[in-house]
C-alpha positions as CSV (number, residue, x, y, z in Angstrom):
1,X,42.7,125.2,80.8
2,X,44.8,126.6,78.1
3,X,48.5,126.0,78.7
4,X,48.0,123.0,81.0
5,X,49.8,119.8,80.4
6,X,47.9,117.2,78.5
7,X,47.5,113.7,79.9
8,X,50.2,112.4,77.6
9,X,52.7,115.1,78.6
10,X,51.9,114.5,82.3
11,X,52.5,110.8,81.9
12,X,55.9,111.5,80.3
13,X,57.0,113.9,83.0
14,X,55.3,112.0,85.8
15,X,57.8,109.2,85.5
16,X,60.6,111.6,86.4
17,X,58.9,112.9,89.6
18,X,59.1,111.2,93.0
19,X,55.8,109.6,94.0
20,X,56.2,110.7,97.6
21,X,58.1,113.2,99.7
22,X,60.6,112.3,102.4
23,X,59.6,109.8,105.2
24,X,58.4,112.4,107.7
25,X,56.6,114.7,105.3
26,X,53.1,114.5,104.0
27,X,52.6,112.3,100.9
28,X,52.8,114.2,97.7
29,X,49.5,115.0,96.0
30,X,48.8,114.8,92.3
31,X,52.1,115.8,90.6
32,X,50.3,116.5,87.3
33,X,48.1,119.1,89.0
34,X,51.1,120.6,90.8
35,X,53.0,121.0,87.5
36,X,50.0,122.7,86.0
37,X,49.9,125.1,89.1
38,X,53.5,126.0,88.7
39,X,53.2,126.5,85.0
40,X,50.2,128.8,85.6
41,X,52.1,130.9,88.1
42,X,55.0,131.2,85.7
43,X,52.8,131.9,82.7
44,X,50.6,134.6,84.3
45,X,53.1,136.0,86.7
46,X,50.8,136.0,89.7
47,X,51.7,135.1,93.3
48,X,50.6,131.7,94.7
49,X,47.8,133.4,96.8
50,X,46.2,134.8,93.6
51,X,46.2,131.5,91.7
52,X,43.1,130.5,89.7
53,X,40.5,128.7,91.9
54,X,40.6,125.8,89.5
55,X,43.8,124.6,91.1
56,X,42.6,124.7,94.7
57,X,44.8,125.7,97.6
């Protein structure tokens, strides 16, 4: 989708993100997808509940 991170950009940023949450939390999902979700919400200005279905829940 327009405005999403490319694979190259995701690889650069991915090295800066933790691979997993704290010990008692659920494991982190795909950080690349999560960054694209956050960027979409910031770009469009919609609430999380109205996010594009491409990004899932």
